[in-house]
C-alpha positions as CSV (number, residue, x, y, z in Angstrom):
1,M,-10.3,52.2,42.7
2,P,-8.3,51.6,39.3
3,V,-11.1,51.3,36.6
4,Q,-9.8,48.0,35.9
5,D,-10.8,46.7,39.5
6,I,-14.7,48.2,39.5
7,P,-16.7,45.2,40.4
8,D,-18.5,43.1,37.6
9,E,-21.9,44.4,39.3
10,V,-20.7,48.4,39.4
11,V,-19.5,47.8,35.7
12,G,-22.8,45.9,34.6
13,I,-24.8,49.1,36.0
14,I,-22.8,51.8,34.0
15,L,-23.3,49.4,30.9
16,R,-27.4,48.6,31.5
17,W,-27.3,52.6,31.7
18,H,-25.6,53.6,29.3
19,A,-27.4,50.7,27.0
20,S,-31.4,52.0,28.1
21,S,-30.1,56.0,28.4
22,F,-30.0,56.4,24.3
23,P,-33.3,55.3,23.4
24,L,-34.5,57.7,26.2
25,Q,-32.8,60.2,24.6
26,N,-34.8,60.5,21.3
27,W,-32.8,57.8,19.8
28,L,-29.3,59.2,19.5
29,D,-28.1,58.8,15.9
30,F,-26.4,55.4,15.3
31,K,-23.1,57.1,14.4
32,T,-23.1,59.3,17.8
33,M,-24.1,56.1,19.6
34,Y,-21.2,53.7,17.7
35,K,-18.8,56.3,18.8
36,A,-20.3,56.2,22.4
37,R,-19.7,52.4,22.2
38,N,-16.1,52.5,21.3
39,E,-15.0,55.3,23.9
40,L,-16.1,52.8,26.8
41,S,-14.3,50.0,24.7
42,L,-11.3,52.1,25.6
43,I,-11.1,52.6,29.3
44,C,-9.2,49.1,30.1
45,Q,-9.1,45.6,28.1
46,R,-11.9,44.4,30.4
47,W,-14.3,46.8,29.0
48,H,-13.4,46.5,25.7
49,F,-14.3,42.7,25.8
50,I,-17.3,43.3,27.7
51,V,-18.3,46.2,25.3
52,N,-17.9,43.9,22.0
53,S,-19.2,40.6,23.6
54,S,-22.6,42.2,25.1
55,P,-25.5,42.2,22.2
56,Q,-27.7,44.1,24.9
57,L,-25.9,47.5,23.9
58,W,-26.3,47.3,20.2
59,S,-30.0,45.7,20.3
60,Y,-31.1,49.9,19.6
61,M,-29.9,51.7,16.9
62,Q,-31.3,55.0,15.0
63,V,-30.3,56.2,11.6
64,N,-30.8,59.8,10.6
65,I,-30.8,60.3,7.1
66,D,-29.8,63.7,5.5
67,Q,-28.1,64.3,2.4
68,Q,-25.3,61.2,2.5
69,S,-26.2,57.7,3.6
70,P,-24.6,56.3,6.3
71,S,-21.4,54.1,6.3
72,I,-22.5,50.5,5.3
73,L,-19.6,49.7,7.2
74,L,-20.2,50.7,10.6
75,L,-24.0,49.3,9.9
76,R,-22.6,46.0,9.1
77,S,-20.3,45.9,12.2
78,W,-23.4,47.2,14.3
79,V,-25.5,44.6,13.7
80,R,-23.2,41.9,13.7
81,R,-22.4,43.1,17.4
82,A,-26.1,42.9,18.3
83,A,-25.5,39.1,17.4
84,R,-28.9,37.0,18.0
85,I,-31.3,39.9,19.8
86,P,-34.2,41.3,18.6
87,M,-32.8,44.6,17.1
88,N,-35.0,47.9,17.9
89,I,-34.3,50.3,14.4
90,L,-35.5,53.5,13.4
91,V,-34.9,54.9,10.4
92,S,-35.8,58.8,10.0
93,G,-35.7,61.1,7.4
94,E,-37.0,63.9,5.5
95,R,-40.8,64.2,5.8
96,Y,-41.2,65.2,1.7
97,P,-37.7,63.8,0.9
98,S,-36.5,65.7,-2.6
99,D,-35.3,63.2,-5.6
100,Q,-31.7,64.2,-4.5
101,T,-32.4,62.6,-0.9
102,Q,-34.7,59.6,-1.8
103,P,-31.7,57.8,-3.1
104,Y,-29.6,57.8,0.3
105,I,-32.9,56.3,2.1
106,I,-33.1,53.4,-0.1
107,Q,-29.9,52.7,0.1
108,A,-29.9,52.9,3.8
109,L,-33.1,50.6,4.0
110,T,-31.9,48.5,1.3
111,T,-28.7,47.7,3.1
112,I,-30.4,47.2,6.3
113,L,-32.7,44.7,5.0
114,L,-30.1,42.8,3.0
115,L,-27.9,42.8,6.6
116,R,-31.0,40.6,8.3
117,P,-31.1,41.5,11.8
118,V,-33.4,39.7,13.9
119,W,-35.9,41.9,14.1
120,G,-37.8,43.5,17.4
121,Q,-38.9,46.8,16.6
122,L,-38.8,48.4,12.9
123,I,-40.3,52.4,13.1
124,L,-39.8,54.2,9.6
125,N,-40.3,58.1,9.8
126,I,-40.1,58.9,6.0
127,G,-41.7,60.0,3.5
128,V,-40.5,57.9,0.9
129,P,-42.7,54.8,-1.0
130,L,-41.5,51.8,-0.8
131,D,-43.3,49.7,-2.8
132,I,-42.0,51.9,-5.5
133,Y,-38.5,52.5,-5.2
134,M,-37.4,49.6,-3.0
135,P,-36.9,46.1,-4.3
136,N,-38.1,42.6,-2.8
137,I,-35.5,41.9,-0.3
138,P,-35.2,37.9,0.0
139,F,-36.1,36.3,3.5
140,D,-33.2,35.2,5.6
141,Q,-35.3,31.7,7.0
142,S,-32.1,31.9,9.7
143,N,-33.8,34.9,11.5
144,L,-37.2,33.9,12.2
145,I,-38.9,35.1,15.3
146,E,-42.2,34.7,16.9
147,E,-42.7,38.3,17.8
148,I,-42.5,41.5,15.3
149,K,-43.0,45.2,16.0
150,L,-43.5,47.5,12.8
151,V,-44.5,50.9,13.1
152,I,-44.5,53.2,10.1
153,D,-45.7,57.0,10.6
154,P,-48.9,57.0,9.6
155,Y,-48.8,60.5,8.6
156,N,-46.6,59.7,5.8
157,A,-47.0,58.1,1.9
158,V,-45.0,55.4,2.9
159,G,-45.8,51.8,1.1
160,I,-45.6,49.2,3.3
161,G,-45.9,46.1,0.7
162,V,-42.5,45.2,0.5
163,L,-42.2,45.1,4.2
164,V,-45.2,43.4,5.2
165,D,-44.7,41.0,2.6
166,N,-41.1,40.0,4.4
167,V,-42.5,40.2,7.7
168,L,-45.9,38.0,7.2
169,R,-43.8,35.1,5.6
170,D,-42.7,34.3,8.6
171,P,-43.8,30.8,9.2
172,F,-42.5,31.2,13.0
173,L,-44.8,34.6,13.5
174,R,-47.1,34.1,16.3
175,R,-47.5,37.9,17.8
176,L,-47.5,40.6,15.5
177,T,-47.9,44.8,16.5
178,L,-48.4,46.7,13.3
179,S,-48.7,50.8,13.3
180,L,-49.5,51.8,10.5
181,S,-52.2,53.8,7.7
182,P,-53.6,53.2,5.6
183,L,-54.8,49.3,5.7
184,N,-55.6,48.5,2.9
185,K,-52.8,46.6,1.4
186,L,-53.8,44.6,4.9
187,Y,-56.4,43.3,2.7
188,N,-54.7,40.9,0.1
189,S,-55.2,37.3,0.0
190,R,-51.5,36.4,0.1
191,Y,-51.5,37.9,3.7
192,W,-54.3,35.6,5.1
193,M,-52.1,32.4,5.7
194,A,-50.1,34.2,7.5
195,F,-52.7,36.4,10.2
196,T,-54.5,32.9,10.5
197,R,-51.2,31.7,12.4
198,L,-51.4,34.3,14.5
199,T,-51.9,34.3,18.3
200,E,-52.2,38.1,19.3
201,L,-52.5,41.0,16.7
202,T,-52.0,44.7,17.7
203,I,-53.2,47.5,15.1
204,V,-52.7,50.9,15.8
205,T,-54.0,53.2,13.1
206,V,-55.4,56.9,11.9
207,D,-58.8,55.9,10.0
208,M,-60.3,52.0,9.0
209,S,-63.9,51.2,8.4
210,A,-66.0,48.8,10.4
211,L,-66.4,45.9,7.6
212,Q,-61.9,46.1,7.3
213,L,-62.6,45.3,11.6
214,L,-64.4,42.7,10.8
215,L,-62.3,41.3,7.8
216,L,-59.1,41.5,10.2
217,L,-61.3,39.5,13.1
218,H,-62.1,36.7,10.7
219,A,-58.5,36.7,9.4
220,C,-57.3,35.8,12.6
221,A,-59.2,32.6,13.4
222,A,-56.5,31.3,15.7
223,A,-56.3,34.3,18.2
224,T,-56.4,34.6,21.6
225,R,-55.6,38.4,21.8
226,F,-56.8,41.3,19.4
227,D,-56.3,44.7,20.2
228,I,-57.2,47.7,17.8
229,T,-56.9,51.1,18.4
230,A,-57.6,53.9,15.5
231,E,-58.5,57.8,15.9
232,A,-61.2,57.8,13.5
233,V,-63.6,55.3,11.6
234,T,-65.0,56.3,8.1
235,E,-67.9,53.7,8.2
236,N,-69.2,52.9,11.2
237,A,-71.4,49.4,12.4
238,A,-74.3,50.8,11.5
239,E,-73.5,50.9,7.8
240,L,-72.8,47.1,7.8
241,Q,-75.4,44.8,6.3
242,N,-75.6,41.1,6.1
243,E,-72.0,40.7,6.8
244,Q,-70.8,36.9,8.1
245,L,-70.7,36.5,12.0
246,V,-67.3,36.1,13.2
247,T,-66.7,33.5,15.4
248,N,-63.5,32.8,17.3
249,P,-63.7,30.2,20.5
250,H,-59.8,30.8,20.7
251,L,-60.2,34.3,21.6
252,R,-59.5,35.3,25.3
253,I,-58.9,39.2,24.9
254,L,-60.3,41.6,23.0
255,N,-59.4,45.5,23.2
256,I,-61.4,47.8,20.9
257,D,-60.7,51.4,20.9
258,C,-62.2,52.8,17.9
259,N,-63.7,56.3,18.2
260,G,-67.3,55.9,16.3
261,L,-67.1,52.6,15.2
262,G,-70.9,52.1,17.3
263,Y,-72.0,49.5,18.8
264,E,-73.9,47.7,16.0
265,I,-70.3,45.5,15.3
266,F,-71.1,43.5,18.6
267,N,-73.9,42.0,15.9
268,Y,-71.1,40.3,14.2
269,L,-69.0,39.1,17.0
270,N,-69.4,35.6,18.4
271,F,-66.8,35.0,21.0
272,P,-68.1,32.0,23.5
273,N,-65.0,32.1,25.4
274,L,-63.9,35.3,25.8
275,E,-62.8,36.6,29.2
276,V,-61.1,40.4,28.6
277,L,-63.2,43.3,27.4
278,H,-62.1,46.4,27.1
279,H,-64.1,48.9,25.1
280,G,-63.2,52.6,24.1
281,E,-66.2,53.9,22.6
282,Y,-68.2,56.8,23.7
283,F,-71.4,55.9,25.1
284,S,-74.3,58.3,26.3
285,A,-76.6,56.4,28.5
286,F,-79.2,58.8,28.1
287,P,-82.7,57.3,27.4
288,E,-83.1,58.7,24.0
289,E,-79.6,57.0,22.8
290,Q,-80.1,53.9,24.9
291,R,-81.1,51.7,21.7
292,L,-77.6,52.5,20.4
293,F,-76.2,50.8,23.6
294,K,-78.3,47.5,22.9
295,P,-76.3,45.6,20.8
296,F,-73.8,45.2,23.2
297,E,-76.3,44.4,26.1
298,D,-77.8,41.5,24.1
299,W,-74.0,40.4,22.9
300,F,-72.6,40.7,26.8
301,K,-75.1,38.6,28.2
302,R,-74.5,35.6,25.6
303,L,-70.8,35.4,27.0
304,N,-71.5,32.1,28.7
305,H,-70.0,33.3,31.9
306,S,-66.9,33.4,31.1
307,L,-66.0,36.9,31.5
308,R,-63.6,38.2,33.9
309,I,-62.6,41.7,33.5
310,L,-64.7,44.2,31.8
311,R,-63.5,47.7,31.0
312,L,-65.8,50.6,29.5
313,R,-64.2,53.4,28.8
314,N,-65.9,56.9,28.5
315,I,-69.3,56.2,29.5
316,N,-71.9,59.1,30.6
317,M,-72.6,59.2,34.1
318,N,-76.2,59.0,34.0
319,L,-76.7,54.9,34.0
320,Q,-79.4,53.9,36.0
321,H,-81.5,53.6,32.9
322,V,-79.0,50.8,31.1
323,D,-80.1,47.0,31.9
324,L,-76.6,46.3,31.8
325,F,-75.5,47.8,35.1
326,Q,-78.4,46.2,37.0
327,S,-78.3,42.7,35.3
328,P,-76.9,39.9,37.2
329,E,-74.3,39.1,34.5
330,L,-72.4,42.2,36.0
331,E,-72.3,40.4,39.6
332,R,-70.0,37.6,38.5
333,I,-67.4,39.6,37.0
334,P,-64.3,39.2,39.2
335,I,-62.9,42.6,37.7
336,V,-65.0,45.4,36.6
337,E,-63.7,48.7,35.5
338,F,-65.4,52.1,34.2
339,Q,-64.4,55.3,33.5
340,V,-67.2,57.7,33.8
341,I,-67.5,61.2,32.4
342,N,-70.1,63.4,33.0
343,R,-70.3,67.3,32.4
344,N,-74.1,67.4,33.6
345,G,-73.9,68.1,37.6
346,E,-77.2,68.1,38.4
347,E,-78.8,66.1,36.0
348,S,-77.1,63.0,36.9
349,P,-77.9,62.0,40.7
350,C,-75.0,60.1,41.8
351,F,-75.0,59.4,45.9
352,E,-78.7,59.0,46.1
353,D,-79.9,55.7,46.9
354,R,-76.1,54.3,47.7
355,M,-75.2,54.8,44.0
356,V,-71.7,55.8,42.5
357,G,-71.9,57.1,38.7
358,G,-75.5,55.7,38.6
359,I,-74.8,52.2,39.4
360,H,-75.6,50.0,42.6
361,V,-72.7,49.2,43.9
362,M,-73.8,46.8,46.8
363,N,-75.7,45.3,44.0
364,I,-71.9,44.1,42.6
365,P,-70.5,41.8,45.3
366,H,-67.3,41.1,43.6
367,L,-66.4,44.7,43.4
368,N,-65.1,44.8,47.0
369,D,-62.9,42.0,46.0
370,S,-62.0,43.2,42.8
371,D,-57.9,43.6,41.7
372,L,-58.7,46.4,40.3
373,M,-62.1,48.8,39.9
374,T,-62.1,52.3,38.5
375,I,-64.6,55.0,38.5
376,G,-64.0,58.5,37.6
377,W,-66.1,61.7,37.9
378,I,-68.3,61.0,40.6
379,V,-70.6,63.9,40.9
380,P,-73.7,64.5,43.0
381,G,-76.8,66.0,41.8
382,A,-77.6,68.2,44.7
383,Y,-76.0,71.4,44.9
384,A,-76.3,73.6,48.5
385,Q,-76.5,77.5,47.9
386,T,-74.2,79.6,50.3
387,D,-74.0,82.7,52.2
388,D,-72.4,84.3,49.3
389,S,-74.6,82.6,46.9
390,D,-72.3,81.0,45.2
391,F,-73.2,77.4,44.1
392,L,-70.8,74.9,45.5
393,A,-71.2,70.6,45.1
394,W,-71.3,69.8,48.5
395,G,-69.6,66.7,47.0
396,P,-67.8,68.0,44.1
397,E,-66.1,66.6,41.1
398,I,-64.1,64.0,42.7
399,Y,-61.8,61.6,40.5
400,L,-61.2,58.2,42.0
401,L,-58.5,57.0,40.8
402,A,-58.3,53.4,41.9
403,V,-58.8,50.3,43.9
404,F,-56.1,47.9,44.0
405,G,-56.5,44.7,45.9
406,R,-57.9,46.6,49.5
407,M,-56.1,49.9,48.5
408,M,-58.4,53.1,47.7
409,W,-57.0,56.5,47.2
410,V,-57.9,59.5,45.7
411,A,-55.7,61.4,43.0
412,A,-53.6,64.2,44.8
413,A,-54.6,66.7,42.3
414,E,-58.2,66.5,43.3
415,L,-57.5,66.3,47.3
416,G,-57.7,70.3,47.4
417,Q,-61.2,70.1,45.7
418,L,-62.4,67.0,47.9
419,N,-60.9,68.7,51.1
420,R,-62.6,72.0,50.5
421,A,-66.0,70.9,49.5
422,A,-67.1,67.3,50.6
423,S,-69.5,66.6,53.3
424,T,-68.7,63.3,56.0
425,W,-71.7,62.2,54.3
426,G,-70.4,62.0,50.7
427,I,-67.4,60.6,52.4
428,E,-68.7,57.9,54.0
429,V,-71.2,57.0,51.0
430,I,-67.7,55.9,49.0
431,F,-66.8,54.3,52.0
432,N,-69.0,52.3,52.8
433,A,-69.5,51.1,49.3
434,F,-66.0,49.7,49.4
435,K,-65.6,49.4,53.4
436,N,-64.0,45.8,52.6
437,V,-61.2,47.8,50.4
438,T,-60.7,50.3,52.5
439,E,-61.5,49.1,56.5
440,G,-58.3,49.8,58.3
441,R,-55.9,50.8,55.5
442,V,-57.1,54.3,53.9
443,D,-54.7,56.4,52.6
444,M,-53.3,59.5,55.5
445,E,-54.3,62.2,52.9
446,I,-57.8,60.7,52.5
447,R,-57.8,60.7,56.1
448,K,-56.4,64.2,56.2
449,A,-59.8,65.0,53.7
450,Q,-62.1,63.4,55.9
451,E,-61.4,65.5,59.0
452,A,-61.4,68.4,57.2
453,A,-64.7,68.0,55.4
454,A,-66.1,66.9,59.1
455,T,-64.9,70.5,60.4
456,R,-66.9,72.0,57.7
457,S,-70.1,70.4,58.2
458,Q,-70.2,70.8,61.7
459,R,-70.6,74.8,60.7
460,N,-73.4,74.2,58.8
461,M,-71.7,75.1,55.0
462,W,-72.6,71.5,53.5
463,G,-74.7,68.9,54.0
464,P,-76.7,66.1,52.5
465,P,-79.1,66.7,50.1
């Protein structure tokens, strides 16, 4: 079949693959991509028309700046062909550019900003202080959109004032994603009005303080979703004093994953209509450390029956002393997800008294009807000594990946361990806890593991404690 006679559906598949493959190949340089696009357009007249009239093909662009500035004509041609499609643009250069390279980087960035594309995502992986070298680019009112993603390499000393000024000046902006560090320049009075208009804010940074988090939550008074991720917290919530209570009746989704933030932050939060809560703070539930978890327990019980999804990450297995997991408030939540971590073996009873991870699963009726429930690192407390004097757990560390709807399965990587050491009794406890989920729908691999465990149980190698 001649190329020009290939059906439109096949041509569309080829072009879509071509458009999507370049970002996956580490964002090939835009000059290489431009050449490849032109080669496609030379196949025949119909392909020439499709390539030059399909903005999706031109929505990705990477500019690698070495010792020379990219062609302004090529940049203009690329942006023009993208038309009104939001563009994902990556500008990369030397991590610590020399005095000879800096002018080329500034020229390229200035050219891209002056071309005023419709921004979808702008990623800067360079080491140039923009606030010092770049002029304030006039904002084009014709390119206003509701969602912008601005990603800057947090390990580079990149000033963000100019870019943030342009982004937050958009009166139609409602959803903003910022990946940057430090956050200091965001705390400027001229940005506060922009934050009050946002309905969704996502921030990824290297370090921050609890006070900075409170200020952002206070500024986003109309936000319905707030996500923040930080690798480290320089000043945790325990050091806050007399801070104002943050109240937002509009907030529905709160995602806080900040290492070292502290549960005291919940003393300053009031979100009466919160529906989804994800918290990634490490928590050890041993009795001597329970007091650190108390602010969260008190706050959780004041949610006025609005919470629909609860996700807690990095929790120590020994939870039987925590009142939250025995409270009636937990029973009414339709979707409960825990990621439990334990390396303490015999100190953490698991299957005793029909408990999974220290949680009385039979006291959480909605767990059986949940759409997504995750319990990690199920560890029994009892060990059995074999004839070889090797201590092997009758029920090993089993990573129960998920329960989606009415299907349950065990991670394939853990099946060998389950197959080797788990007893019929241990597996039965899990299945009984989720009998409505697994009845008649258990994965074939789990059935094989169950049969293998039954055979070993008959040999009296392992048994219930």
